[in-house]
C-alpha positions as CSV (number, residue, x, y, z in Angstrom):
1,M,-25.8,-22.1,-16.7
2,A,-26.1,-18.1,-17.5
3,N,-28.0,-18.0,-13.9
4,Q,-25.2,-20.3,-11.7
5,H,-23.3,-17.3,-12.5
6,D,-24.9,-13.8,-11.8
7,D,-25.7,-15.9,-8.1
8,A,-22.5,-16.5,-7.6
9,D,-22.3,-12.1,-8.9
10,H,-25.0,-11.3,-6.2
11,G,-23.0,-13.2,-3.4
12,G,-20.3,-11.5,-4.7
13,W,-21.5,-8.0,-3.3
14,L,-23.9,-8.8,-0.9
15,A,-20.2,-10.4,0.9
16,D,-18.5,-6.8,-0.1
17,F,-21.5,-4.8,1.0
18,V,-21.7,-6.7,5.2
19,R,-18.1,-6.4,5.1
20,L,-18.2,-2.7,3.9
21,I,-21.4,-2.4,7.3
22,V,-19.3,-3.7,9.4
23,L,-16.1,-1.6,8.7
24,T,-18.9,1.6,9.2
25,W,-19.6,0.2,11.5
26,A,-16.8,-0.6,13.6
27,L,-15.1,3.0,12.9
28,V,-18.2,4.7,14.4
29,C,-17.6,2.7,17.5
30,L,-14.1,2.8,18.2
31,S,-14.7,7.1,17.0
32,L,-17.3,7.7,19.7
33,S,-15.1,5.0,21.7
34,Y,-11.9,7.9,21.5
35,L,-13.1,10.7,21.8
36,G,-15.7,9.8,25.3
37,Q,-19.2,10.1,23.6
38,V,-19.9,6.4,24.7
39,K,-18.8,6.3,28.3
40,A,-20.3,2.3,28.8
41,M,-18.6,0.7,26.1
42,D,-15.0,-2.1,25.3
43,P,-14.0,-0.8,22.4
44,T,-11.8,-4.6,22.3
45,F,-15.3,-6.0,20.7
46,S,-15.0,-3.2,17.9
47,A,-11.6,-2.6,17.1
48,S,-11.3,-7.1,16.2
49,M,-13.9,-6.8,13.8
50,L,-12.3,-4.1,12.6
51,T,-9.2,-5.7,11.9
52,A,-10.6,-9.2,11.2
53,V,-12.7,-6.6,8.5
54,L,-9.6,-5.0,6.9
55,S,-8.0,-8.6,7.1
56,S,-10.5,-10.3,4.6
57,Y,-9.4,-7.3,2.3
58,G,-5.7,-8.1,3.4
59,I,-4.4,-5.0,5.2
60,N,-2.7,-6.4,8.4
61,V,-2.7,-3.2,11.2
62,G,-1.1,-5.4,13.3
63,K,2.1,-5.3,15.6
64,N,4.6,-7.8,15.0
65,G,4.5,-9.1,18.2
66,G,5.0,-6.4,19.9
67,K,9.1,-7.4,20.0
68,K,11.4,-4.9,18.2
69,K,13.8,-6.8,16.2
70,E,17.7,-6.4,17.8
71,E,20.2,-5.7,15.5
72,S,22.8,-8.1,15.7
73,K,25.9,-6.3,17.9
74,T,29.0,-7.2,17.1
75,D,32.2,-6.7,19.2
76,E,34.6,-5.0,18.5
77,T,38.1,-6.2,20.1
78,T,41.2,-5.0,19.1
79,T,44.2,-6.8,18.8
80,P,47.6,-5.4,19.4
81,T,49.2,-4.6,16.2
82,M,53.7,-5.1,16.0
83,T,54.9,-3.1,14.4
84,K,58.5,-3.4,13.8
């Protein structure tokens, strides 16, 4: 029974280590691309890997569909008031 617990622990830290390596690789690739050090690289794959790793940790980086919420506009119509 103790052996099963050790295997689950091993898989947990190994998975975290792999995510950390992929996160570091994606950040380095994106940084080099944005700094202009690497000319022949498309940063799309690195950005998608970065987003996937961050979402596995529960961090959401994406936009909300690219649309801003439109505030409801109320029409202010004035009705003539009658004074006596």
